[in-house]
C-alpha positions in Angstrom: 12.3 -69.4 -80.0 14.5 -66.3 -79.7 14.8 -63.5 -82.1 16.7 -60.2 -81.6 16.2 -56.5 -82.0 19.4 -54.8 -82.8 19.8 -51.2 -81.7 22.5 -48.9 -83.3 24.5 -46.7 -80.9 23.5 -43.5 -82.7 20.7 -41.3 -81.6 19.0 -41.7 -85.1 15.4 -42.4 -84.9 14.2 -45.9 -85.6 13.1 -46.7 -89.2 9.5 -45.8 -89.8 8.5 -49.4 -90.5 10.2 -52.7 -89.6 10.7 -55.4 -92.2 10.3 -59.1 -91.7 12.9 -61.4 -93.2 13.7 -65.1 -93.3 17.1 -66.0 -92.0 18.8 -65.8 -95.4 16.9 -62.8 -96.4 17.7 -61.0 -93.1 21.4 -61.8 -93.4 21.5 -60.6 -97.0 19.7 -57.4 -96.2 21.8 -56.6 -93.3 25.1 -57.1 -95.1 23.9 -55.1 -98.0 23.0 -52.2 -95.7 26.3 -52.3 -94.0 28.2 -52.4 -97.2 26.4 -49.4 -98.4 26.7 -47.3 -95.2 30.1 -48.1 -93.6 32.4 -47.4 -96.6 31.0 -44.0 -96.8 31.8 -43.4 -93.2 35.3 -45.0 -93.6 36.1 -42.7 -96.5 35.4 -39.7 -94.2 38.2 -41.0 -92.0 36.2 -40.6 -88.8 34.1 -42.6 -86.3 30.7 -41.0 -86.7 27.9 -42.0 -84.4 26.4 -45.2 -85.4 22.9 -44.9 -86.8 20.1 -46.6 -85.0 18.1 -49.2 -86.8 15.9 -52.2 -86.0 15.7 -55.7 -87.3 12.7 -57.7 -86.3 13.2 -61.4 -86.5 9.9 -63.0 -87.2 8.8 -65.4 -84.7 6.3 -67.2 -86.9 8.8 -69.2 -88.8 10.4 -72.4 -87.4 13.2 -71.8 -85.0 15.7 -73.6 -87.0 15.2 -71.2 -89.8 16.4 -68.2 -87.7 19.6 -67.0 -86.2 20.4 -67.1 -82.6 22.4 -64.4 -80.7 25.8 -66.0 -81.4 25.0 -66.1 -85.2 23.9 -62.5 -85.1 27.1 -61.5 -83.2 29.2 -63.2 -85.9 27.2 -61.4 -88.6 27.8 -58.1 -87.2 31.5 -58.4 -86.2 33.2 -55.0 -86.5 29.9 -53.2 -86.8 30.0 -51.9 -83.2 26.5 -53.2 -82.6 24.9 -54.1 -79.2 21.9 -55.9 -78.2 19.3 -53.8 -76.3 17.0 -56.6 -75.4 15.5 -59.8 -76.3 11.9 -60.5 -76.8 10.0 -63.7 -76.4 8.3 -65.6 -79.1 5.2 -63.8 -78.0 6.8 -60.4 -78.6 7.7 -59.7 -75.0 11.0 -58.2 -74.0 13.4 -60.4 -72.1 15.0 -58.0 -69.5 16.3 -58.2 -65.9 15.0 -56.4 -62.9 17.3 -55.6 -60.0 16.3 -56.3 -56.4 18.0 -55.7 -53.1 17.3 -57.2 -49.7 17.7 -53.8 -48.0 15.4 -50.7 -48.1 16.3 -48.6 -45.0 19.5 -48.6 -43.0 20.5 -46.3 -40.1 23.8 -44.4 -40.1 24.8 -46.1 -36.9 24.3 -49.7 -38.0 27.8 -50.0 -39.2 28.9 -52.2 -42.2 25.9 -54.1 -43.6 25.9 -56.8 -46.4 23.4 -56.0 -49.1 22.5 -58.7 -51.7 21.4 -57.6 -55.1 19.4 -60.0 -57.4 18.9 -59.7 -61.1 15.7 -61.4 -62.1 14.2 -62.0 -65.6 10.9 -60.3 -65.9 9.3 -63.0 -68.0 9.9 -65.7 -70.6 12.5 -68.3 -70.8 16.1 -68.0 -69.5 19.1 -67.3 -71.6 20.9 -70.3 -73.0 24.2 -68.6 -72.2 25.4 -66.9 -69.0 24.6 -63.2 -68.8 27.0 -60.8 -67.0 25.4 -57.6 -65.7 27.7 -54.8 -64.5 26.2 -53.3 -61.2 27.0 -49.8 -59.8 26.0 -48.5 -56.3 25.8 -44.6 -56.1 24.5 -42.0 -53.7 22.6 -38.8 -54.4 25.7 -36.7 -54.6 24.4 -34.2 -52.0 27.1 -32.9 -49.7 24.6 -32.6 -46.9 23.5 -36.3 -47.1 24.7 -39.2 -44.9 28.1 -40.3 -46.0 29.1 -43.8 -46.7 32.3 -45.6 -48.0 32.6 -45.8 -51.8 31.4 -49.1 -53.2 33.3 -50.5 -56.3 31.2 -51.6 -59.3 30.6 -55.4 -59.4 28.9 -57.9 -61.7 25.9 -60.2 -61.4 26.3 -63.3 -63.5 23.0 -65.0 -64.4 23.9 -68.5 -65.2 22.7 -70.1 -68.5 19.2 -71.3 -68.3 18.7 -69.5 -65.0 16.0 -66.9 -64.3 18.1 -64.9 -61.8 21.5 -64.3 -60.3 22.8 -62.5 -57.2 25.8 -60.7 -55.8 26.5 -58.9 -52.6 28.3 -55.8 -51.4 29.1 -54.2 -48.1 27.4 -50.8 -47.3 29.4 -48.9 -44.6 27.7 -45.6 -43.4 29.9 -43.0 -41.8 28.6 -42.7 -38.3 29.3 -39.1 -37.3 27.8 -36.2 -35.3 26.8 -34.2 -38.3 23.2 -33.3 -38.8 22.7 -34.6 -42.4 19.7 -35.3 -44.7 18.9 -38.9 -45.4 20.9 -40.4 -48.3 19.3 -42.2 -51.2 21.5 -45.1 -52.5 20.8 -46.2 -56.1 21.7 -49.8 -57.3 21.7 -49.7 -61.1 23.4 -51.4 -64.1 24.9 -50.2 -67.4 23.8 -53.3 -69.1 21.1 -53.0 -71.7 19.6 -56.2 -70.4 18.6 -54.5 -67.2 15.4 -52.7 -67.6 14.7 -51.8 -64.0 17.0 -50.6 -61.2 16.6 -51.9 -57.7 14.5 -49.9 -55.3 16.7 -47.3 -53.6 18.1 -47.8 -50.2 17.5 -45.0 -47.7 20.4 -44.3 -45.4 18.9 -42.5 -42.4 20.7 -39.9 -40.3 20.6 -40.4 -36.6 21.9 -37.1 -35.4 19.6 -34.4 -33.9 19.9 -31.0 -35.5 22.3 -28.6 -33.7 20.4 -26.5 -31.1 21.9 -23.4 -32.7 25.0 -21.3 -32.8 26.0 -19.0 -30.0 28.1 -15.9 -30.4 30.7 -15.3 -27.6 33.4 -12.7 -27.2 36.7 -13.0 -25.5 35.7 -10.3 -23.1 32.5 -9.0 -21.7 33.7 -5.6 -20.4 35.7 -2.7 -21.8 36.6 0.6 -20.3 36.1 4.0 -21.9 39.7 4.9 -21.3 41.2 1.7 -22.7 41.1 3.1 -26.3 41.0 0.8 -29.4 40.4 -2.8 -28.5 40.5 -5.9 -30.7 37.7 -8.3 -29.9 37.6 -12.0 -30.8 34.2 -13.4 -31.6 33.5 -17.1 -31.3 30.7 -18.8 -33.2 30.0 -22.0 -31.3 27.6 -24.8 -31.8 26.1 -25.5 -28.4 25.1 -29.2 -29.1 27.3 -32.2 -29.9 26.1 -32.3 -33.5 27.3 -30.1 -36.3 26.0 -28.9 -39.6 26.6 -30.9 -42.8 27.3 -27.7 -44.9 29.2 -24.6 -44.4 27.3 -21.8 -42.7 28.0 -18.1 -43.3 27.0 -16.1 -40.3 26.4 -12.3 -40.9 27.3 -10.3 -37.8 26.4 -6.8 -36.7 27.8 -4.8 -33.7 25.4 -2.3 -32.2 24.9 -0.3 -29.1 21.7 0.8 -27.5 21.8 4.2 -29.2 20.8 5.9 -26.0 21.9 9.5 -25.6 23.4 9.1 -22.1 25.7 6.1 -22.7 29.4 5.8 -23.6 29.9 6.3 -27.3 32.1 4.2 -29.6 33.0 4.3 -33.3 30.7 2.5 -35.7 31.6 -1.1 -36.5 31.0 -2.4 -40.0 29.0 -5.6 -40.4 31.1 -8.7 -41.1 30.7 -12.5 -41.6 31.9 -15.6 -39.7 32.3 -18.7 -41.8 31.5 -21.9 -39.9 32.8 -24.8 -42.0 30.8 -27.9 -42.5 31.1 -30.5 -39.8 33.0 -28.1 -37.4 31.8 -27.0 -34.0 33.2 -23.4 -33.9 34.8 -20.6 -35.8 36.3 -17.2 -34.9 37.0 -13.8 -36.3 38.0 -10.4 -34.9 36.8 -6.8 -35.0 37.8 -3.5 -33.3 35.9 -1.4 -30.8 37.1 2.2 -30.3 35.4 3.9 -27.3 35.0 7.7 -27.1 37.0 8.9 -24.0 35.5 12.1 -22.5 34.6 13.9 -19.3 30.9 13.2 -19.4 29.3 11.1 -16.8 27.6 8.5 -19.0 25.8 5.3 -18.4 27.5 2.1 -19.3 26.9 1.0 -22.9 25.8 -2.5 -23.8 27.3 -3.6 -27.1 25.5 -6.4 -28.8 27.2 -8.7 -31.2 24.4 -10.5 -33.0 23.3 -12.2 -36.2 20.1 -12.3 -38.2 20.8 -15.8 -39.2 17.9 -17.9 -38.0 20.2 -20.6 -36.6 22.1 -18.2 -34.4 20.4 -18.4 -31.0 22.7 -16.4 -28.8 24.4 -13.0 -29.0 27.6 -11.7 -27.4 27.2 -8.9 -25.0 30.1 -6.5 -24.1 29.7 -3.9 -21.4 31.4 -0.6 -22.3 32.1 1.0 -18.9 32.2 4.7 -18.3 35.3 5.8 -16.3 34.1 9.2 -15.2 33.0 9.6 -11.6 29.3 10.3 -11.1 28.8 13.8 -9.7 27.7 13.9 -6.1 25.1 16.6 -5.9 24.6 18.9 -2.9 21.3 20.8 -2.5 21.2 24.3 -1.0 18.2 26.5 -0.3 17.8 30.3 -0.4 16.6 31.8 1.9 17.7 29.3 4.6 15.2 30.6 7.2 11.7 32.2 7.0 9.8 33.8 9.9 6.3 32.5 10.6 4.9 35.9 9.9 6.6 36.3 6.5 3.8 34.6 4.7 4.3 32.8 1.3 7.9 33.0 0.4 9.6 31.8 -2.8 12.5 29.4 -2.0 15.2 28.6 -4.6 16.8 25.2 -4.5 20.2 24.8 -6.3 22.0 21.6 -7.2 25.8 21.9 -7.3 28.8 19.5 -7.4 32.5 19.5 -7.4 34.7 18.7 -10.4 34.4 19.2 -14.2 32.3 16.2 -14.9 29.0 17.0 -16.9 26.0 15.1 -17.7 25.3 13.9 -21.3 21.6 14.5 -21.1 19.2 16.7 -19.0 19.0 15.3 -15.5 15.7 15.4 -13.8 16.1 15.5 -10.0 12.8 14.7 -8.2 12.4 16.8 -5.0 10.3 16.3 -1.9 9.6 19.0 0.8 8.9 17.6 4.2 8.9 18.9 7.8 10.4 17.3 10.9 7.1 15.7 12.0 7.4 17.5 15.3 3.9 18.4 16.5 5.2 21.4 18.4 6.9 22.9 15.4 5.8 25.8 13.2 3.1 24.5 10.8 3.2 25.1 7.0 1.1 24.4 4.0 2.0 21.2 2.2 4.3 21.5 -0.9 3.7 19.1 -3.8 6.7 17.2 -5.1 8.5 18.9 -7.9 11.5 18.4 -10.2 14.8 20.2 -10.6 16.4 20.0 -14.1 20.1 20.0 -14.7 20.6 20.9 -18.4 22.8 18.8 -20.6 26.4 19.9 -20.3 25.6 22.3 -17.3 27.5 22.4 -14.0 24.5 23.2 -11.9 20.7 23.4 -11.8 18.0 25.3 -9.9 14.2 25.1 -9.2 11.9 27.1 -7.0 8.8 26.5 -4.8 6.5 28.5 -2.5 6.8 28.0 1.2 3.8 29.2 3.3 4.2 29.1 7.1 0.9 29.2 9.1 1.0 32.3 11.1 -0.9 31.5 14.3 -0.8 32.4 18.0 0.8 29.2 19.2 4.0 29.2 21.0 5.9 26.7 18.8 9.4 25.4 18.3 11.2 26.3 15.1 10.5 23.9 12.2 13.2 22.5 10.0 12.1 21.8 6.5 14.1 19.3 4.5 14.3 19.3 0.7 15.5 15.9 -0.4 15.6 13.7 -3.5 15.2 10.0 -4.2 17.8 10.4 -7.0 21.0 8.5 -6.4 22.9 11.6 -7.7 21.9 13.6 -4.6 24.3 13.2 -1.7 23.1 16.1 0.6 19.7 17.6 1.1 18.8 21.3 1.7 17.1 22.7 4.7 14.9 25.8 5.5 14.2 26.8 9.1 10.7 28.2 9.9 11.1 30.6 12.8 8.2 31.0 15.4 7.3 34.5 16.3 4.9 34.0 19.2 5.7 34.7 22.9 5.0 32.0 25.6 1.4 32.1 26.7 0.9 33.9 30.0 -1.5 36.1 32.1 -3.9 33.2 32.6 -7.0 34.1 34.5 -9.2 31.6 36.4 -13.0 31.9 36.8 -15.5 29.6 38.6 -19.2 29.0 37.7 -21.2 29.1 39.9 -19.4 31.6 42.0 -21.8 31.0 45.0 -23.1 27.8 46.5 -25.5 27.4 49.4 -24.5 25.3 52.3 -27.5 23.1 51.8 -27.0 22.7 48.0 -25.1 19.5 48.5 -22.5 18.3 46.0 -22.3 20.9 43.2 -20.5 20.6 39.9 -18.3 23.7 39.4 -16.8 24.6 36.0 -13.4 26.2 36.2 -12.4 28.2 33.1 -8.8 29.3 32.4 -8.2 32.0 29.8 -4.9 33.0 28.3 -4.6 36.8 28.5 -1.6 37.6 26.3 -3.1 36.5 22.9 -0.9 33.4 22.3 -1.6 29.7 22.7 0.3 26.6 23.5 1.7 24.4 20.7 1.5 21.3 22.8 -0.9 20.1 25.5 -0.1 22.0 28.7 -1.4 20.7 32.1 -1.7 23.0 35.1 -2.2 21.8 38.7 -4.9 23.7 40.6 -5.0 24.1 44.3 -8.5 24.4 46.0 -8.3 26.1 49.5 -10.5 27.7 52.0 -9.9 30.8 54.1 -8.8 28.8 57.1 -11.4 30.5 59.5 -13.2 28.6 62.2 -16.7 30.1 62.1 -17.2 29.6 58.4 -19.1 27.1 56.2 -16.9 23.9 55.8 -16.5 21.8 52.7 -15.0 18.5 51.7 -11.3 18.7 50.7 -10.3 18.2 47.0 -7.0 16.4 46.7 -6.2 17.2 43.0 -7.5 19.2 40.2 -5.9 19.8 36.8 -6.8 22.0 33.8 -5.4 21.2 30.4 -4.8 23.5 27.4 -4.8 21.7 24.0 -2.7 23.2 21.3 -4.1 26.3 19.6 -6.7 27.1 22.2 -6.8 30.2 24.4 -9.3 28.8 27.0 -9.7 25.6 28.8 -12.1 24.2 31.3 -12.2 21.6 34.1 -14.9 20.5 36.5 -14.8 19.8 40.2 -17.4 18.7 42.6 -17.6 21.0 45.6 -19.4 19.6 48.6 -20.3 22.1 51.5 -20.8 20.7 54.9 -24.4 21.4 55.8 -25.1 22.1 59.6 -27.4 24.0 61.8 -24.9 26.5 62.9 -25.2 30.1 61.9 -21.8 30.7 60.6 -20.0 33.0 58.3 -19.8 32.4 54.5 -16.7 30.7 53.3 -14.5 31.9 50.4 -13.0 28.9 48.5 -10.0 29.9 46.3 -8.9 28.1 43.1 -5.3 29.0 42.3 -2.0 27.6 40.9 1.6 27.9 41.8 2.5 28.1 38.1 3.5 31.8 37.3 1.6 31.6 34.0 -1.6 31.7 36.0 -1.9 35.2 37.3 -5.5 35.4 38.6 -7.3 33.0 40.9 -11.0 32.1 41.0 -13.2 32.2 44.2 -16.4 30.5 45.2 -18.5 31.8 48.1 -20.1 29.1 50.3 -23.3 30.7 51.7 -24.4 29.7 55.2 -28.1 28.6 55.0 -28.7 28.7 58.7 -30.7 32.0 58.7 -31.1 34.2 61.8 -34.8 35.1 62.3 -35.6 38.8 61.8 -38.5 39.8 64.0 -40.4 43.1 63.8 -42.5 44.5 66.6 -45.7 46.5 66.0 -48.3 48.1 68.4 -52.0 48.7 68.1 -53.3 51.2 68.5 -50.4 53.2 67.4 -51.6 56.4 69.1 -53.8 57.3 72.1 -54.9 60.7 73.3 -53.8 62.2 76.5 -57.4 62.2 77.6 -58.2 58.6 76.6 -57.1 57.3 79.9 -56.1 53.8 80.5 -55.7 52.1 77.1 -54.8 48.4 76.2 -52.0 48.3 73.8 -51.6 45.1 71.7 -47.9 44.3 70.9 -47.2 41.9 68.0 -43.9 40.2 67.1 -43.7 38.9 63.5 -40.8 36.8 61.9 -39.9 38.4 58.6 -37.5 36.0 56.9 -38.7 32.5 57.9 -42.0 30.8 57.5 -41.8 29.5 61.0 -39.4 29.2 63.9 -37.7 25.9 64.7 -37.9 26.6 68.4 -39.6 28.9 70.9 -38.3 32.4 71.0 -38.9 34.5 74.2 -38.7 38.2 73.5 -38.2 40.5 76.6 -40.3 43.6 76.0 -39.6 47.0 77.4 -42.0 50.1 77.3 -40.4 53.5 77.7 -41.0 57.1 76.8 -38.9 59.5 75.0 -37.6 61.0 78.2 -38.5 64.5 77.1 -40.0 66.5 79.9 -42.2 68.5 77.6 -43.9 65.4 76.3 -47.1 63.9 77.6 -46.6 61.9 80.7 -47.8 58.3 81.2 -47.6 55.9 84.1 -44.5 53.6 83.7 -45.1 50.1 82.2 -43.3 47.1 83.7 -41.2 44.9 81.4 -42.9 41.8 80.2 -42.2 38.9 77.8 -43.6 38.0 74.4 -43.2 34.3 73.3 -43.3 33.1 69.7 -43.9 29.4 69.8 -42.0 26.9 67.6 -43.7 26.3 64.3 -45.2 29.8 64.3 -44.0 33.0 62.9 -46.0 35.5 65.0 -47.2 36.2 68.6 -49.0 39.0 70.5 -49.4 40.3 74.0 -50.9 43.4 75.7 -50.1 46.0 78.2 -51.9 48.9 79.7 -50.9 52.4 78.8 -52.1 55.1 81.2 -51.4 58.7 79.9 -51.6 61.6 82.4 -54.3 64.0 81.2 -53.4 67.6 82.1 -54.1 70.9 80.6 -50.5 71.5 79.7 -49.7 72.2 76.1 -47.3 69.4 75.8 -45.7 67.8 72.9 -46.9 64.3 72.0 -45.0 61.5 73.7 -43.5 58.7 71.7 -43.8 55.5 73.7 -41.2 53.0 72.4 -41.9 49.3 72.7 -38.5 47.5 72.4 -36.9 44.2 73.0 -33.4 43.3 74.2 -33.4 40.3 71.9 -31.0 40.5 69.0 -33.6 38.9 66.8 -35.8 42.0 67.0 -34.6 44.6 64.6 -37.0 47.5 65.3 -39.1 49.2 67.9 -42.8 49.7 67.9 -44.1 53.2 68.8 -47.4 54.3 70.4 -48.0 58.1 70.3 -49.6 59.8 73.3 -51.2 62.8 71.7 -51.5 66.0 73.8 -55.0 67.3 73.7 -54.0 70.9 74.2 -53.9 73.3 71.2 -50.4 73.0 70.1 -50.1 75.4 67.2 -48.2 74.1 64.2 -47.6 70.3 63.8 -44.3 68.9 62.9 -44.3 65.5 61.1 -41.9 62.6 61.6 -41.8 58.9 60.4 -40.8 55.7 62.1 -38.9 53.9 61.1 -37.0 56.4 59.1 -35.3 53.7 57.0 -36.8 50.6 55.4 -35.1 47.9 53.4 -36.0 46.7 49.9 -35.8 43.1 50.8 -38.1 43.2 53.8 -41.3 43.3 51.8 -44.3 45.3 53.0 -43.4 47.4 56.0 -45.4 49.7 58.3 -44.1 53.3 58.5 -45.5 55.5 61.2 -45.9 59.2 60.5 -46.0 61.4 63.6 -47.1 65.0 63.8 -45.8 67.1 66.7 -47.2 70.5 67.8 -44.3 72.8 67.6 -45.3 74.8 70.6 -45.5 71.9 72.8 -49.2 72.4 73.4 -52.0 70.1 72.7 -55.0 70.6 70.5 -58.3 71.0 72.2 -59.9 68.7 69.7 -58.9 66.1 67.1 -57.2 67.5 64.1 -57.1 65.6 60.8 -53.9 66.4 59.0 -53.9 65.4 55.2 -50.7 63.6 54.2 -49.2 62.8 50.8 -46.5 60.3 50.2 -44.1 60.6 47.2 -40.6 59.7 46.2 -37.6 61.7 45.1 -38.4 61.2 41.4 -34.9 59.7 40.6 -35.3 57.0 38.0 -32.4 55.0 39.5 -33.8 55.0 43.0 -35.6 52.1 44.7 -39.2 51.8 43.5 -42.0 51.4 46.1 -45.7 51.1 46.2 -47.2 53.7 48.7 -49.8 52.3 51.1 -51.8 54.6 53.5 -53.2 53.4 56.9 
């Protein structure tokens, strides 16, 4: 059975304790309270807030004893009262809960019908229709998904029904704006509604913008253009836009480098990008500094610190001053090889009035021509030449050290160059050679003598430059090998070509050749082989003597005994022929032998001896034969006779002598030797010492004459070892 709790519109607190009344008692109390309160309010002539109070209708009494809602409304007519809720007989509130059949909708779904249901929480339905005013509202956020406004509408819960429904159309605005999701609230102003419907989420389907890019109406300005107005565009790069207005702070900066084109500072400014728009613009002014300084182009950056700005505008501020074209010069421009270490000054100059805004470092490299025949020099490390800021030239020095040698070289051209794009022309320094061309070349051969029987012999030919200089490049000389052209000389195999090479920097050079004498059995003259050149630089030839090895035997004769006395009568003389320079003869040699006297009439006479032969057989080196010598014994005081034993053969180089001694008293004896000349190379030789009586007489008896043998005493004379016989 229903009972009501009445709530006054004022904010006054509820009475501390509720009173229970019967129907009549309740009505009487209410009327009494209103009579007491409202006149006071009316007297004041105003409409004060209605106080809040409660009446609890007891549910324990019979239903017919209590008022219903209509009765209560009649009782309170003109009192501006409203019912906040109903409660059941069990003390529970009788209120409605709102429900909708939608929870999430997408922005692009278009108009959607949403049904809202008001449902009693519990208890029995009302006995009369209940009209509930329904409102549909959004969050009120400007950046949320937009939708078309929805008028308020009513839900009527029919009498004796637990629920009632009504529908509305939700139409999202399908745009390209990046918005937050919208929360749509379905609520009621009715006090009978205790719970709003669950909110509907209206989801945005647009991707966030990829960012804002800044762009200028030009990307290049020239220094000479003066003040320029620049338009800056702030543009969203993607199809979607922002849901709210964006303020973009903008700065205009250069690189701040010292050597770039300068411009007047530009104050920071803002670009306002309205909500749901894709672009916005503003302007600012750039004023370049126009001067005569060769500067680098400046890069002006128009940027923003806003996190959503993803791209900056770049403007190239171009210098209009021509870059100087630098020419390098060197002083001195030439250096003699013999000058030694010399300081060279390199200058950088250019035409015009243009200057540099900063110090310019010009890297320099010193290099030769690469010609091997040119004057050499010590390497020079790379170095820098600095042109000071604002200067019209620059200079640097280095040490050039030519190598002073004896080579006959060509002049060297040293180039001082730079990798800098500013340098248009390099500098040069010429190193002058001071050496004469090599000449007075002398040839020498080793060995200088070759035996005919030596066979193929390696000969080293040495060429020596005589004027103190050398060649700077390899020099090749052709050498001619020639003989004397004679007939009776030792022959040799011809040599078709022979060359001697001088490498750079050397004063001597050698070459080898193989010289092959022609070995034969002929006793010929030695050959002189000449090594020479037609080149005038070779002034002295070399010679090689080819020695004939077919040796002519040298035979010496000797006689034994070497003396006989006039009175000895018939005596047998043994004649020996000995080969001196060969171990043996290759063939028989017959030596005609002749025996004769001195022809002096005062000498001892003897019977003439017929000529005879002495034969040395092949394979031997000596042979002997005899003859009979018969002196004439007379009393005459004669001089001793020298009997000569000789041969007409050219192989015999001496005569043997047999002395016939006069036996008559001769007086003083004169000494003589035979041979009177001996040769150092002939080994041990027999020398005969002869004593002659000066008066021409003979001694009556043998005389022993003591002899001594000594040299001249000269230390440089040929040494000998005396032997007496």
